VMD Tcl script that builds the backbone (N, CA, C; Angstrom):
set m [mol new atoms 399]
animate dup $m
set s [atomselect $m all]
$s set {name element resname resid chain x y z} {
  {N N MET 1 A 20.921 -13.461 18.564}
  {CA C MET 1 A 20.258 -13.931 17.349}
  {C C MET 1 A 18.750 -13.704 17.497}
  {N N VAL 2 A 18.144 -13.184 16.461}
  {CA C VAL 2 A 16.702 -12.970 16.422}
  {C C VAL 2 A 16.058 -14.210 15.814}
  {N N LYS 3 A 14.969 -14.646 16.420}
  {CA C LYS 3 A 14.245 -15.800 15.879}
  {C C LYS 3 A 12.817 -15.404 15.551}
  {N N ALA 4 A 12.352 -15.862 14.411}
  {CA C ALA 4 A 10.957 -15.699 14.013}
  {C C ALA 4 A 10.370 -17.098 13.870}
  {N N THR 5 A 9.180 -17.291 14.407}
  {CA C THR 5 A 8.539 -18.602 14.358}
  {C C THR 5 A 7.157 -18.469 13.728}
  {N N ALA 6 A 6.891 -19.275 12.692}
  {CA C ALA 6 A 5.584 -19.310 12.040}
  {C C ALA 6 A 4.863 -20.580 12.462}
  {N N ARG 7 A 3.651 -20.423 12.970}
  {CA C ARG 7 A 2.819 -21.569 13.368}
  {C C ARG 7 A 1.534 -21.550 12.549}
  {N N ARG 8 A 1.264 -22.701 11.933}
  {CA C ARG 8 A 0.085 -22.790 11.071}
  {C C ARG 8 A -1.181 -22.632 11.897}
  {N N ARG 9 A -2.019 -21.725 11.445}
  {CA C ARG 9 A -3.334 -21.534 12.059}
  {C C ARG 9 A -4.340 -22.406 11.320}
  {N N GLN 10 A -4.417 -22.174 9.996}
  {CA C GLN 10 A -5.319 -22.947 9.147}
  {C C GLN 10 A -4.978 -22.621 7.709}
  {N N GLY 11 A -4.969 -23.624 6.852}
  {CA C GLY 11 A -4.632 -23.380 5.459}
  {C C GLY 11 A -3.249 -22.753 5.362}
  {N N PHE 12 A -3.162 -21.632 4.654}
  {CA C PHE 12 A -1.887 -20.916 4.529}
  {C C PHE 12 A -1.731 -19.821 5.572}
  {N N THR 13 A -2.720 -19.660 6.437}
  {CA C THR 13 A -2.659 -18.619 7.464}
  {C C THR 13 A -1.731 -19.051 8.584}
  {N N HIS 14 A -0.773 -18.188 8.911}
  {CA C HIS 14 A 0.204 -18.487 9.964}
  {C C HIS 14 A 0.289 -17.350 10.974}
  {N N ASP 15 A 0.402 -17.708 12.227}
  {CA C ASP 15 A 0.722 -16.755 13.279}
  {C C ASP 15 A 2.239 -16.746 13.374}
  {N N VAL 16 A 2.818 -15.583 13.248}
  {CA C VAL 16 A 4.268 -15.445 13.275}
  {C C VAL 16 A 4.642 -14.624 14.506}
  {N N GLU 17 A 5.603 -15.135 15.244}
  {CA C GLU 17 A 6.083 -14.420 16.423}
  {C C GLU 17 A 7.556 -14.091 16.221}
  {N N VAL 18 A 7.894 -12.835 16.492}
  {CA C VAL 18 A 9.286 -12.395 16.392}
  {C C VAL 18 A 9.531 -11.354 17.483}
  {N N SER 19 A 10.484 -11.651 18.340}
  {CA C SER 19 A 10.875 -10.742 19.428}
  {C C SER 19 A 9.676 -10.266 20.248}
  {N N GLY 20 A 8.756 -11.164 20.526}
  {CA C GLY 20 A 7.602 -10.829 21.354}
  {C C GLY 20 A 6.460 -10.158 20.609}
  {N N HIS 21 A 6.595 -9.955 19.316}
  {CA C HIS 21 A 5.539 -9.350 18.498}
  {C C HIS 21 A 4.869 -10.439 17.680}
  {N N ARG 22 A 3.584 -10.255 17.437}
  {CA C ARG 22 A 2.831 -11.240 16.664}
  {C C ARG 22 A 2.297 -10.622 15.377}
  {N N LEU 23 A 2.429 -11.378 14.310}
  {CA C LEU 23 A 1.923 -10.978 12.997}
  {C C LEU 23 A 1.105 -12.122 12.428}
  {N N VAL 24 A 0.193 -11.803 11.546}
  {CA C VAL 24 A -0.517 -12.835 10.799}
  {C C VAL 24 A -0.059 -12.717 9.352}
  {N N ILE 25 A 0.433 -13.822 8.817}
  {CA C ILE 25 A 0.906 -13.877 7.436}
  {C C ILE 25 A 0.061 -14.921 6.706}
  {N N ASP 26 A -0.382 -14.585 5.515}
  {CA C ASP 26 A -1.265 -15.467 4.763}
  {C C ASP 26 A -1.009 -15.242 3.279}
  {N N GLU 27 A -1.768 -15.870 2.470}
  {CA C GLU 27 A -1.753 -15.657 1.023}
  {C C GLU 27 A -3.097 -15.065 0.621}
  {N N PRO 28 A -3.124 -14.313 -0.471}
  {CA C PRO 28 A -4.408 -13.798 -0.945}
  {C C PRO 28 A -5.315 -14.941 -1.400}
  {N N GLU 29 A -6.589 -14.666 -1.465}
  {CA C GLU 29 A -7.553 -15.701 -1.851}
  {C C GLU 29 A -7.240 -16.290 -3.216}
  {N N GLU 30 A -6.789 -15.438 -4.163}
  {CA C GLU 30 A -6.502 -15.948 -5.511}
  {C C GLU 30 A -5.329 -16.910 -5.531}
  {N N ALA 31 A -4.539 -16.943 -4.447}
  {CA C ALA 31 A -3.417 -17.880 -4.333}
  {C C ALA 31 A -3.760 -19.040 -3.400}
  {N N GLY 32 A -5.037 -19.154 -3.005}
  {CA C GLY 32 A -5.473 -20.259 -2.159}
  {C C GLY 32 A -5.478 -19.958 -0.678}
  {N N GLY 33 A -5.172 -18.729 -0.305}
  {CA C GLY 33 A -5.174 -18.354 1.100}
  {C C GLY 33 A -6.511 -17.780 1.529}
  {N N ALA 34 A -6.562 -17.323 2.771}
  {CA C ALA 34 A -7.777 -16.717 3.314}
  {C C ALA 34 A -7.640 -15.196 3.407}
  {N N ASN 35 A -6.517 -14.652 2.981}
  {CA C ASN 35 A -6.252 -13.221 3.001}
  {C C ASN 35 A -6.406 -12.616 4.398}
  {N N GLN 36 A -5.931 -13.349 5.400}
  {CA C GLN 36 A -6.004 -12.878 6.790}
  {C C GLN 36 A -4.858 -11.940 7.154}
  {N N GLY 37 A -3.889 -11.829 6.268}
  {CA C GLY 37 A -2.743 -10.954 6.477}
  {C C GLY 37 A -1.963 -10.882 5.185}
  {N N PRO 38 A -0.936 -10.045 5.150}
  {CA C PRO 38 A -0.136 -9.961 3.931}
  {C C PRO 38 A 0.632 -11.258 3.688}
  {N N SER 39 A 0.960 -11.490 2.426}
  {CA C SER 39 A 1.760 -12.667 2.084}
  {C C SER 39 A 3.204 -12.420 2.513}
  {N N PRO 40 A 4.013 -13.472 2.563}
  {CA C PRO 40 A 5.420 -13.277 2.916}
  {C C PRO 40 A 6.134 -12.280 2.002}
  {N N THR 41 A 5.881 -12.336 0.694}
  {CA C THR 41 A 6.567 -11.412 -0.201}
  {C C THR 41 A 6.043 -9.986 -0.027}
  {N N ARG 42 A 4.761 -9.835 0.243}
  {CA C ARG 42 A 4.227 -8.495 0.505}
  {C C ARG 42 A 4.781 -7.951 1.825}
  {N N THR 43 A 5.016 -8.841 2.758}
  {CA C THR 43 A 5.635 -8.428 4.017}
  {C C THR 43 A 7.064 -7.953 3.764}
  {N N LEU 44 A 7.723 -8.550 2.799}
  {CA C LEU 44 A 9.067 -8.109 2.416}
  {C C LEU 44 A 9.025 -6.671 1.890}
  {N N ALA 45 A 8.038 -6.354 1.056}
  {CA C ALA 45 A 7.888 -4.984 0.560}
  {C C ALA 45 A 7.604 -4.025 1.720}
  {N N ALA 46 A 6.774 -4.462 2.663}
  {CA C ALA 46 A 6.474 -3.632 3.840}
  {C C ALA 46 A 7.728 -3.411 4.680}
  {N N ALA 47 A 8.544 -4.461 4.831}
  {CA C ALA 47 A 9.791 -4.339 5.592}
  {C C ALA 47 A 10.728 -3.347 4.921}
  {N N LEU 48 A 10.787 -3.354 3.591}
  {CA C LEU 48 A 11.636 -2.407 2.876}
  {C C LEU 48 A 11.140 -0.977 3.080}
  {N N ALA 49 A 9.838 -0.776 3.010}
  {CA C ALA 49 A 9.278 0.565 3.213}
  {C C ALA 49 A 9.570 1.071 4.626}
  {N N ALA 50 A 9.308 0.243 5.625}
  {CA C ALA 50 A 9.530 0.656 7.011}
  {C C ALA 50 A 11.003 0.875 7.305}
  {N N CYS 51 A 11.843 -0.018 6.830}
  {CA C CYS 51 A 13.282 0.094 7.067}
  {C C CYS 51 A 13.842 1.370 6.436}
  {N N THR 52 A 13.388 1.683 5.239}
  {CA C THR 52 A 13.840 2.900 4.558}
  {C C THR 52 A 13.442 4.130 5.353}
  {N N ALA 53 A 12.187 4.188 5.775}
  {CA C ALA 53 A 11.699 5.343 6.544}
  {C C ALA 53 A 12.472 5.493 7.850}
  {N N ILE 54 A 12.632 4.408 8.575}
  {CA C ILE 54 A 13.317 4.459 9.869}
  {C C ILE 54 A 14.775 4.853 9.700}
  {N N THR 55 A 15.433 4.338 8.669}
  {CA C THR 55 A 16.833 4.676 8.423}
  {C C THR 55 A 16.984 6.171 8.169}
  {N N MET 56 A 16.106 6.747 7.360}
  {CA C MET 56 A 16.169 8.189 7.104}
  {C C MET 56 A 15.883 8.995 8.370}
  {N N GLU 57 A 14.899 8.531 9.149}
  {CA C GLU 57 A 14.543 9.236 10.389}
  {C C GLU 57 A 15.690 9.195 11.397}
  {N N MET 58 A 16.349 8.065 11.522}
  {CA C MET 58 A 17.487 7.960 12.432}
  {C C MET 58 A 18.616 8.889 12.000}
  {N N TYR 59 A 18.863 8.936 10.704}
  {CA C TYR 59 A 19.914 9.805 10.181}
  {C C TYR 59 A 19.583 11.274 10.477}
  {N N ALA 60 A 18.350 11.661 10.183}
  {CA C ALA 60 A 17.933 13.046 10.422}
  {C C ALA 60 A 18.039 13.399 11.908}
  {N N GLU 61 A 17.685 12.460 12.760}
  {CA C GLU 61 A 17.786 12.696 14.209}
  {C C GLU 61 A 19.248 12.908 14.617}
  {N N ARG 62 A 20.150 12.086 14.103}
  {CA C ARG 62 A 21.579 12.249 14.415}
  {C C ARG 62 A 22.108 13.598 13.935}
  {N N LYS 63 A 21.602 14.055 12.799}
  {CA C LYS 63 A 22.035 15.343 12.241}
  {C C LYS 63 A 21.273 16.517 12.858}
  {N N GLN 64 A 20.301 16.188 13.708}
  {CA C GLN 64 A 19.432 17.189 14.346}
  {C C GLN 64 A 18.655 18.002 13.310}
  {N N TRP 65 A 18.209 17.304 12.283}
  {CA C TRP 65 A 17.355 17.912 11.266}
  {C C TRP 65 A 15.905 17.708 11.676}
  {N N GLU 66 A 15.085 18.689 11.492}
  {CA C GLU 66 A 13.646 18.515 11.679}
  {C C GLU 66 A 13.112 17.948 10.368}
  {N N LEU 67 A 12.754 16.689 10.401}
  {CA C LEU 67 A 12.346 16.014 9.169}
  {C C LEU 67 A 10.863 16.208 8.885}
  {N N GLY 68 A 10.052 16.226 9.920}
  {CA C GLY 68 A 8.615 16.338 9.701}
  {C C GLY 68 A 8.027 15.024 9.226}
  {N N GLU 69 A 6.888 15.129 8.582}
  {CA C GLU 69 A 6.192 13.933 8.106}
  {C C GLU 69 A 6.830 13.416 6.830}
  {N N ILE 70 A 7.125 12.125 6.817}
  {CA C ILE 70 A 7.641 11.493 5.600}
  {C C ILE 70 A 6.808 10.260 5.314}
  {N N GLU 71 A 6.902 9.794 4.110}
  {CA C GLU 71 A 6.213 8.571 3.711}
  {C C GLU 71 A 7.104 7.845 2.729}
  {N N VAL 72 A 7.139 6.526 2.846}
  {CA C VAL 72 A 7.893 5.696 1.900}
  {C C VAL 72 A 6.932 4.672 1.322}
  {N N GLU 73 A 6.860 4.641 0.016}
  {CA C GLU 73 A 6.018 3.672 -0.682}
  {C C GLU 73 A 6.924 2.729 -1.457}
  {N N VAL 74 A 6.625 1.447 -1.383}
  {CA C VAL 74 A 7.368 0.454 -2.159}
  {C C VAL 74 A 6.390 -0.247 -3.097}
  {N N ALA 75 A 6.667 -0.153 -4.376}
  {CA C ALA 75 A 5.905 -0.883 -5.380}
  {C C ALA 75 A 6.753 -2.089 -5.781}
  {N N MET 76 A 6.183 -3.265 -5.614}
  {CA C MET 76 A 6.910 -4.501 -5.886}
  {C C MET 76 A 6.283 -5.179 -7.092}
  {N N GLU 77 A 7.128 -5.639 -8.003}
  {CA C GLU 77 A 6.647 -6.369 -9.168}
  {C C GLU 77 A 7.101 -7.811 -9.070}
  {N N TYR 78 A 6.173 -8.707 -9.378}
  {CA C TYR 78 A 6.498 -10.131 -9.356}
  {C C TYR 78 A 7.043 -10.580 -10.694}
  {N N GLY 79 A 7.952 -11.552 -10.641}
  {CA C GLY 79 A 8.473 -12.194 -11.837}
  {C C GLY 79 A 7.913 -13.597 -11.930}
  {N N GLU 80 A 8.720 -14.493 -12.460}
  {CA C GLU 80 A 8.304 -15.888 -12.606}
  {C C GLU 80 A 8.098 -16.541 -11.254}
  {N N ALA 81 A 7.158 -17.458 -11.186}
  {CA C ALA 81 A 6.874 -18.262 -9.989}
  {C C ALA 81 A 6.573 -17.400 -8.767}
  {N N SER 82 A 5.963 -16.234 -9.009}
  {CA C SER 82 A 5.568 -15.330 -7.926}
  {C C SER 82 A 6.723 -14.890 -7.038}
  {N N VAL 83 A 7.910 -14.785 -7.629}
  {CA C VAL 83 A 9.087 -14.303 -6.909}
  {C C VAL 83 A 9.269 -12.825 -7.244}
  {N N PRO 84 A 9.413 -11.969 -6.222}
  {CA C PRO 84 A 9.613 -10.549 -6.520}
  {C C PRO 84 A 10.821 -10.341 -7.428}
  {N N LYS 85 A 10.641 -9.457 -8.434}
  {CA C LYS 85 A 11.759 -9.200 -9.340}
  {C C LYS 85 A 12.212 -7.747 -9.294}
  {N N SER 86 A 11.362 -6.856 -8.786}
  {CA C SER 86 A 11.788 -5.464 -8.694}
  {C C SER 86 A 11.022 -4.734 -7.595}
  {N N PHE 87 A 11.684 -3.727 -7.051}
  {CA C PHE 87 A 11.103 -2.873 -6.025}
  {C C PHE 87 A 11.366 -1.426 -6.430}
  {N N VAL 88 A 10.344 -0.606 -6.446}
  {CA C VAL 88 A 10.503 0.824 -6.684}
  {C C VAL 88 A 10.158 1.521 -5.373}
  {N N VAL 89 A 11.148 2.219 -4.822}
  {CA C VAL 89 A 10.985 2.903 -3.541}
  {C C VAL 89 A 10.759 4.387 -3.818}
  {N N THR 90 A 9.609 4.905 -3.371}
  {CA C THR 90 A 9.292 6.325 -3.544}
  {C C THR 90 A 9.344 7.004 -2.183}
  {N N LEU 91 A 10.190 8.023 -2.091}
  {CA C LEU 91 A 10.320 8.802 -0.863}
  {C C LEU 91 A 9.434 10.031 -0.993}
  {N N ARG 92 A 8.539 10.241 -0.036}
  {CA C ARG 92 A 7.705 11.445 -0.022}
  {C C ARG 92 A 8.186 12.300 1.151}
  {N N LEU 93 A 8.856 13.387 0.804}
  {CA C LEU 93 A 9.513 14.237 1.787}
  {C C LEU 93 A 8.883 15.628 1.780}
  {N N PRO 94 A 8.977 16.334 2.901}
  {CA C PRO 94 A 8.406 17.689 2.969}
  {C C PRO 94 A 9.073 18.643 1.970}
  {N N ARG 95 A 8.285 19.502 1.343}
  {CA C ARG 95 A 8.803 20.494 0.389}
  {C C ARG 95 A 9.809 21.433 1.044}
  {N N ALA 96 A 9.682 21.620 2.348}
  {CA C ALA 96 A 10.534 22.576 3.063}
  {C C ALA 96 A 12.006 22.136 3.118}
  {N N LEU 97 A 12.278 20.867 2.849}
  {CA C LEU 97 A 13.668 20.398 2.887}
  {C C LEU 97 A 14.452 20.978 1.713}
  {N N ASP 98 A 15.671 21.423 1.988}
  {CA C ASP 98 A 16.491 21.957 0.896}
  {C C ASP 98 A 17.026 20.805 0.047}
  {N N ALA 99 A 17.496 21.147 -1.149}
  {CA C ALA 99 A 17.931 20.143 -2.131}
  {C C ALA 99 A 19.071 19.277 -1.608}
  {N N ASP 100 A 20.000 19.863 -0.856}
  {CA C ASP 100 A 21.118 19.087 -0.314}
  {C C ASP 100 A 20.631 18.009 0.646}
  {N N ARG 101 A 19.678 18.354 1.495}
  {CA C ARG 101 A 19.139 17.364 2.443}
  {C C ARG 101 A 18.347 16.285 1.721}
  {N N VAL 102 A 17.597 16.681 0.716}
  {CA C VAL 102 A 16.845 15.691 -0.069}
  {C C VAL 102 A 17.813 14.713 -0.731}
  {N N ASP 103 A 18.867 15.230 -1.339}
  {CA C ASP 103 A 19.866 14.366 -1.982}
  {C C ASP 103 A 20.518 13.437 -0.968}
  {N N ARG 104 A 20.855 13.960 0.192}
  {CA C ARG 104 A 21.499 13.140 1.223}
  {C C ARG 104 A 20.548 12.056 1.712}
  {N N LEU 105 A 19.278 12.393 1.918}
  {CA C LEU 105 A 18.298 11.402 2.384}
  {C C LEU 105 A 18.086 10.304 1.344}
  {N N LYS 106 A 18.162 10.662 0.082}
  {CA C LYS 106 A 18.027 9.641 -0.972}
  {C C LYS 106 A 19.171 8.643 -0.876}
  {N N VAL 107 A 20.380 9.118 -0.637}
  {CA C VAL 107 A 21.537 8.228 -0.471}
  {C C VAL 107 A 21.358 7.361 0.773}
  {N N ILE 108 A 20.958 7.983 1.861}
  {CA C ILE 108 A 20.778 7.267 3.132}
  {C C ILE 108 A 19.678 6.218 3.009}
  {N N ALA 109 A 18.623 6.518 2.275}
  {CA C ALA 109 A 17.522 5.563 2.089}
  {C C ALA 109 A 18.030 4.253 1.510}
  {N N GLY 110 A 18.996 4.331 0.610}
  {CA C GLY 110 A 19.557 3.129 -0.011}
  {C C GLY 110 A 20.483 2.349 0.894}
  {N N LYS 111 A 20.722 2.860 2.088}
  {CA C LYS 111 A 21.610 2.188 3.031}
  {C C LYS 111 A 20.855 1.432 4.125}
  {N N CYS 112 A 19.540 1.380 4.033}
  {CA C CYS 112 A 18.798 0.622 5.053}
  {C C CYS 112 A 19.154 -0.860 4.919}
  {N N PRO 113 A 19.179 -1.591 6.035}
  {CA C PRO 113 A 19.594 -2.997 5.994}
  {C C PRO 113 A 18.793 -3.872 5.024}
  {N N VAL 114 A 17.495 -3.662 4.932}
  {CA C VAL 114 A 16.692 -4.490 4.021}
  {C C VAL 114 A 17.083 -4.188 2.573}
  {N N HIS 115 A 17.266 -2.935 2.254}
  {CA C HIS 115 A 17.693 -2.539 0.911}
  {C C HIS 115 A 19.039 -3.167 0.573}
  {N N ARG 116 A 19.945 -3.152 1.526}
  {CA C ARG 116 A 21.286 -3.686 1.290}
  {C C ARG 116 A 21.251 -5.191 1.022}
  {N N VAL 117 A 20.388 -5.907 1.719}
  {CA C VAL 117 A 20.264 -7.350 1.481}
  {C C VAL 117 A 19.622 -7.608 0.121}
  {N N LEU 118 A 18.546 -6.886 -0.174}
  {CA C LEU 118 A 17.846 -7.100 -1.448}
  {C C LEU 118 A 18.700 -6.725 -2.657}
  {N N SER 119 A 19.570 -5.764 -2.486}
  {CA C SER 119 A 20.426 -5.354 -3.601}
  {C C SER 119 A 21.727 -6.158 -3.635}
  {N N ARG 120 A 21.798 -7.176 -2.793}
  {CA C ARG 120 A 22.936 -8.100 -2.722}
  {C C ARG 120 A 24.235 -7.406 -2.325}
  {N N GLU 121 A 24.087 -6.331 -1.571}
  {CA C GLU 121 A 25.271 -5.644 -1.067}
  {C C GLU 121 A 25.898 -6.435 0.074}
  {N N ARG 122 A 25.096 -7.237 0.716}
  {CA C ARG 122 A 25.563 -8.060 1.821}
  {C C ARG 122 A 25.356 -9.534 1.482}
  {N N GLU 123 A 26.324 -10.340 1.855}
  {CA C GLU 123 A 26.190 -11.784 1.661}
  {C C GLU 123 A 25.282 -12.330 2.754}
  {N N VAL 124 A 24.347 -13.145 2.355}
  {CA C VAL 124 A 23.409 -13.749 3.289}
  {C C VAL 124 A 23.496 -15.259 3.149}
  {N N THR 125 A 23.545 -15.945 4.264}
  {CA C THR 125 A 23.578 -17.399 4.260}
  {C C THR 125 A 22.256 -17.920 4.808}
  {N N VAL 126 A 21.637 -18.808 4.084}
  {CA C VAL 126 A 20.400 -19.454 4.536}
  {C C VAL 126 A 20.719 -20.944 4.674}
  {N N THR 127 A 20.516 -21.479 5.865}
  {CA C THR 127 A 20.761 -22.885 6.134}
  {C C THR 127 A 19.434 -23.522 6.545}
  {N N ASP 128 A 18.991 -24.519 5.828}
  {CA C ASP 128 A 17.753 -25.218 6.170}
  {C C ASP 128 A 18.080 -26.405 7.073}
  {N N GLN 129 A 17.346 -26.525 8.163}
  {CA C GLN 129 A 17.515 -27.635 9.094}
  {C C GLN 129 A 16.158 -28.270 9.327}
  {N N VAL 130 A 16.138 -29.512 9.707}
  {CA C VAL 130 A 14.895 -30.215 10.024}
  {C C VAL 130 A 15.016 -30.782 11.431}
  {N N GLU 131 A 13.979 -30.512 12.229}
  {CA C GLU 131 A 13.848 -31.145 13.552}
  {C C GLU 131 A 12.522 -31.882 13.566}
  {N N LEU 132 A 12.550 -33.158 13.784}
  {CA C LEU 132 A 11.308 -33.932 13.869}
  {C C LEU 132 A 10.796 -33.859 15.308}
  {N N VAL 133 A 9.515 -33.501 15.438}
  {CA C VAL 133 A 8.927 -33.356 16.787}
  {C C VAL 133 A 7.754 -34.266 16.962}
}
mol reanalyze $m
mol bondsrecalc $m
mol representation Tube
mol addrep $m
């Protein structure tokens, strides 16, 4: 099981540790934060972009395709109560790739774990617990 722990630094700024890595997560100034790092929802968009890129790269490596430089951009739109309501994933792939590989990579991009959770392809259970310390 992977654990992520958020510890309050100050205000909405949190130091987050996951698998030995440290991140700073905050809210933008207009939301009352200090803008010391991306917000949790912006981090979700970043996770989708990275997961999509890595999933395509892993697939290309297994197929022994030379993929070259790729880029994945995620544009996220907020809905009510600052909850993300849509994600547009743009794949920027080398022109040298043939149409069949481009089509296959587009399919594979939609199979990244973050995409699958966000599109409700997988059931996710969230259980809230309280420990008083």
